[in-house]
C-alpha positions as YAML, in Angstrom:
chain: A
units: angstrom
residues:
- id: 1
  name: GLY
  ca: [0.25, -0.65, 0.36]
- id: 2
  name: SER
  ca: [0.90, 3.64, -0.24]
- id: 3
  name: ARG
  ca: [2.34, 6.05, 2.60]
- id: 4
  name: ALA
  ca: [2.38, 9.47, 3.67]
- id: 5
  name: MET
  ca: [3.90, 10.99, 6.58]
- id: 6
  name: MET
  ca: [2.62, 14.45, 7.52]
- id: 7
  name: GLY
  ca: [2.41, 16.86, 5.47]
- id: 8
  name: GLY
  ca: [2.65, 14.35, 2.29]
- id: 9
  name: GLU
  ca: [0.25, 13.63, -0.35]
- id: 10
  name: LEU
  ca: [-1.27, 9.00, -1.42]
- id: 11
  name: GLN
  ca: [-3.79, 8.69, -3.88]
- id: 12
  name: ALA
  ca: [-5.66, 4.89, -1.82]
- id: 13
  name: GLN
  ca: [-9.24, 4.15, -1.68]
- id: 14
  name: SER
  ca: [-10.54, 3.85, 2.15]
- id: 15
  name: PRO
  ca: [-6.68, 5.30, 3.50]
- id: 16
  name: GLU
  ca: [-5.92, 3.54, 6.33]
- id: 17
  name: LEU
  ca: [-3.80, 6.37, 9.06]
- id: 18
  name: ARG
  ca: [-2.11, 5.32, 12.02]
- id: 19
  name: ILE
  ca: [-1.31, 8.38, 14.74]
- id: 20
  name: SER
  ca: [0.32, 8.28, 17.35]
- id: 21
  name: VAL
  ca: [0.90, 10.86, 20.07]
- id: 22
  name: GLU
  ca: [3.00, 11.34, 22.99]
- id: 23
  name: GLY
  ca: [1.46, 14.83, 25.23]
- id: 24
  name: GLN
  ca: [2.86, 15.74, 27.93]
- id: 25
  name: GLN
  ca: [0.37, 15.42, 29.99]
- id: 26
  name: PRO
  ca: [-2.84, 13.13, 29.78]
- id: 27
  name: ILE
  ca: [-3.70, 13.43, 26.56]
- id: 28
  name: ALA
  ca: [-8.05, 14.66, 27.03]
- id: 29
  name: ARG
  ca: [-9.05, 14.17, 23.98]
- id: 30
  name: LEU
  ca: [-7.92, 12.64, 20.19]
- id: 31
  name: GLU
  ca: [-9.57, 13.87, 17.22]
- id: 32
  name: LEU
  ca: [-8.99, 12.45, 13.42]
- id: 33
  name: ILE
  ca: [-10.40, 15.26, 11.15]
- id: 34
  name: ARG
  ca: [-10.93, 14.76, 7.66]
- id: 35
  name: SER
  ca: [-11.49, 18.21, 5.70]
- id: 36
  name: GLY
  ca: [-12.76, 20.42, 8.57]
- id: 37
  name: ARG
  ca: [-15.39, 17.59, 10.40]
- id: 38
  name: VAL
  ca: [-14.17, 14.91, 13.41]
- id: 39
  name: ILE
  ca: [-14.58, 11.44, 12.22]
- id: 40
  name: HIS
  ca: [-12.82, 10.21, 14.75]
- id: 41
  name: SER
  ca: [-12.12, 10.68, 18.17]
- id: 42
  name: LEU
  ca: [-10.91, 9.33, 21.93]
- id: 43
  name: SER
  ca: [-10.54, 10.69, 24.87]
- id: 44
  name: PRO
  ca: [-7.53, 8.13, 26.51]
- id: 45
  name: ASN
  ca: [-6.73, 10.35, 29.54]
- id: 46
  name: LYS
  ca: [-2.88, 9.21, 28.73]
- id: 47
  name: PRO
  ca: [-0.16, 11.03, 28.11]
- id: 48
  name: VAL
  ca: [0.72, 8.32, 24.65]
- id: 49
  name: GLU
  ca: [-1.91, 7.18, 22.22]
- id: 50
  name: ASN
  ca: [-1.62, 4.74, 19.34]
- id: 51
  name: PHE
  ca: [-4.35, 4.38, 17.45]
- id: 52
  name: SER
  ca: [-5.53, 3.03, 13.29]
- id: 53
  name: PHE
  ca: [-8.59, 4.04, 12.35]
- id: 54
  name: ARG
  ca: [-9.81, 3.37, 8.22]
- id: 55
  name: ASP
  ca: [-11.47, 5.79, 6.34]
- id: 56
  name: THR
  ca: [-14.47, 3.64, 3.81]
- id: 57
  name: SER
  ca: [-16.94, 6.65, 3.80]
- id: 58
  name: GLN
  ca: [-14.09, 9.22, 2.12]
- id: 59
  name: PRO
  ca: [-15.97, 11.40, -0.63]
- id: 60
  name: PRO
  ca: [-14.47, 11.21, -4.69]
- id: 61
  name: GLY
  ca: [-12.24, 13.91, -4.66]
- id: 62
  name: THR
  ca: [-9.50, 14.83, -2.13]
- id: 63
  name: ALA
  ca: [-9.48, 15.30, 1.07]
- id: 64
  name: TYR
  ca: [-6.86, 16.73, 3.43]
- id: 65
  name: TYR
  ca: [-6.41, 15.18, 7.81]
- id: 66
  name: HIS
  ca: [-5.36, 15.66, 11.08]
- id: 67
  name: VAL
  ca: [-5.09, 15.09, 13.82]
- id: 68
  name: ARG
  ca: [-6.21, 17.40, 17.13]
- id: 69
  name: ALA
  ca: [-4.43, 16.71, 20.29]
- id: 70
  name: VAL
  ca: [-6.05, 18.00, 24.23]
- id: 71
  name: GLN
  ca: [-4.05, 17.53, 27.01]
- id: 72
  name: SER
  ca: [-5.69, 17.71, 30.31]
- id: 73
  name: ASP
  ca: [-4.69, 21.19, 31.15]
- id: 74
  name: GLY
  ca: [-6.02, 22.95, 28.51]
- id: 75
  name: MET
  ca: [-2.75, 22.65, 25.95]
- id: 76
  name: ILE
  ca: [-3.44, 21.77, 22.66]
- id: 77
  name: ALA
  ca: [-1.25, 20.08, 19.36]
- id: 78
  name: TRP
  ca: [-2.85, 19.63, 15.62]
- id: 79
  name: SER
  ca: [-0.43, 17.78, 13.00]
- id: 80
  name: SER
  ca: [-0.31, 18.61, 9.66]
- id: 81
  name: PRO
  ca: [-2.11, 17.24, 6.53]
- id: 82
  name: ILE
  ca: [-2.03, 14.26, 4.57]
- id: 83
  name: TRP
  ca: [-4.18, 14.77, 1.48]
- id: 84
  name: VAL
  ca: [-5.65, 12.16, 0.23]
- id: 85
  name: THR
  ca: [-7.00, 11.51, -2.67]
- id: 86
  name: ARG
  ca: [-9.15, 9.01, -4.12]
...
């Protein structure tokens, strides 16, 4: 399969996104966002989280994905996007 790191581009029918996040405080909320909309969220309540998500509902065309992490102290981190063309 195709692979891309943050900031990359790829073509896929049902992209599987593998996310690894490490915070300095417990992560209160993680959100996977496709083209501005949250499509998956977690509340791990620990400083490190790894998860995979296969997007079987991406519409045709190009979408961008990124992750938003909110720590328990309110600090927020965003990943750089990945562009996926279906």
